[in-house]
N, C-alpha and C positions, 0 to 999 in steps of 0.2 A: 024177362031178359035181364035181369041184375042177378040172379042168384049164381051164377058162374062167379062171375067175379066177385060176390061175397066168398066163395068158397078158396082164390087163389090164395087169402093171410093164409085159410091153416094153410094146403100144403107147402107153403113156406116156412110155417113155423115146426111143420114136424120133421123137413130135410135141417133143418138149423139141430132138433133136438139129436138128432141120427149122428150129426158130425160130433155136437158133445159129448155123444154117447158113446163114440168112435177114439175121441180123443182120451178117456175117462179110461177105457181097457186098454189103450198103450200107454197109460202110468204108469202101472204097473208091474208089465213086463222092463221095462228099464230097471226096477229096484230088482228082477229079476237075473238079469244081466249083470246086473254089478255084484248082488251079491253071489253068482255062480263062477265069477272075477276074483273075489276075496277068496272063496272056498277054495278053489284053487289053487291061488298064491300061499296058501296055507298046509296045504297039503304036499305042495312043492317044497314048504319050508320043514315039514314033517313039526309043523306046530298041532298039538289039541288046540281044543276049547277052553279046556282049562288055563293054558298057558296065554293063551293071548286074553282072558280075558283079566288073569291075572297080571299083564303088562298092557292094561288100556283102562283099569277098572270098570269095563263095562261087565252088566249080568252075560251067565254064558245063556240064557234063556235069551237077551237080546241080541245076540251075536249069531245064538242059535237063527232066529227071525229073521234076521238081516242075511244071512246064507241062504234062506229058503225064499226069499225076494217076499216076506213078510211083512218086511218093516221099513218104508223108507230112511236111509238116513240121513242125519244132514254133513253138511261139507265138514263140522268139525270134527265127529267121531271118522267121516272117512278119512280126513289127513291122520287123526292119530293110529287109525287102521292101516295106513301106510309108512308112517314111519317103524310097528311094528314089526310090517315085512320086509322091510326096509325096502321099499320104492319109494318113485315119486306119485303124488296122488295120478296121477297123466296113467299109470299100469293099470288104476282100475276100468278105467276107457274100455279094455277086452282085448289090448294089445295083447300079441302071444309073447310067452314068457321064453325071450330066446329065438324069438324065431324069428326062420332064415332068414338074411337078406332085412330085415327090421331095424338094427340099430343101425345099418350104413346107409339107408334111405337119405334122400336127397330133398327133394321135392314134394310134398302132398298138395294135394289137387283140392279146389273148393270141394266137392262135390264127394272127397275121401274124408271128410271131417269128423272123425267119435263127436259125439257130445253124450256128455254126462248131465240128465237134467233133475235138479234136483226139485221136484217137481211142488213138493209140500211148502218147498221155505222161497219161492218164484227165483230161485238162482240155477243160472245153467252154466255151462263152462264147451264151451268146444275147441278141440287140439287142434291147433296148426300144425302144429309143427309132426313130422314121423312118430307114428306110435310104437313104441317099442320098452318094454320095462328095467331096459339097459339104461335108458337115457337118465340122463340128471338136468340138462336145461332144455324147459317147456314151453313152451310158448303159445297161452290161452285167447282166447276172444270169451268175454265174460258177459253174461245177459242178468243185467237185473232188472225183475216184471215191478212196478209201481209196489210199494212199500216191503219188497224181495229183502232177504236179510239173513246174514247167517247165523243169526237167533243170536240172547241178548247177555252170553256168557262169552267172554274173549278166549282164546285158543291158541294153541301155540303147535310146531312141527318145524321138522330140521329144514333146513335149505337160509336161501333169499330172495324173495321177492323183489318189481317191481311193475309201473304201470302207468297207461298212459286213459285217463280216462276221455273215448272219442264222442260219446253221446250223454245228455243229460246230467245228472249231477249222483255224486257218490258221500257220503257219510262215511272215513275211516277213522278207525281208534287203533292208537298202538301204545302199548300200556296205559298209562294215566290223560291219553292226550290224544282230543275227538277234533276233525278238521274235515270240511266242505268244502269238496273236490266239487267243479263243476268241467266243461267240456273244455279240452288242452292245458287241464291241469295235470302232473306227473307224482308217484311217490317212489317209494324202496327203501326196504327195511327187513332187518333182520326177521327169519319165521319165527325163531325161537322169543320173539319180548312177543307174547299178550298181545293180538291182537280182534276185531271182528269186524266186518264193513255191511253195508244194507241202501238201499235205496230211498230217498227218506221222501218221494216225491209221490203220490197218490195218482198220480195221471198223464205219467211220463216213465217209460224204462231207461233203463242207463245202458252202454253198452262202453266195458274196460277193455283195453291190450292191457295183457296180463302176463308175464313171465316170473316163473318159480325157477329152481336150480338147487337143486340137491346137492349137499355137501358129502354128509355121512351116511347115506344111506345103502346099505350091501357090504 
């Protein structure tokens, strides 16, 4: 009589394992989509891999892996590539370059939000503003998983940015100074100043409303 009850936990474990397998399978799909977008923008600009490599200090082999979805680039690498391609990082979310009506769109519905998930680093960005490679001002909802980070290396890119911590805690470094920002704290700085950010918590994620304004791209 007790044997069926003992079998139930086994079924639950299998179900959970299946869900995890599906999640892992979806992660490389994000890399493929981002890589394809970078490749398309590069070809629109008529840049060779050699040209992009020379302007970013990234190897041709690494760039080729990114474009084929074989490597998951960090936010620092994506920001660098966006600069060279003359767009804001929002253009890497899959918006069509010069798409009909895209730059004139006013409203973005909740179910329409494109997401850029940097799953290896625990950072994901949802684009809240209309998706277009032509837009200079973009609004994001940034999720930082526990321990999520842009990496140890400071990075720079075109534009200006500001944000408001909606949930959790974020460590922000700009130049040589570091701040601990908690819920309700906000910030602003020129993106050409070397910076990085992370979530120091090991058991809670952070959510930040983030604004990027591209000034010199294109």
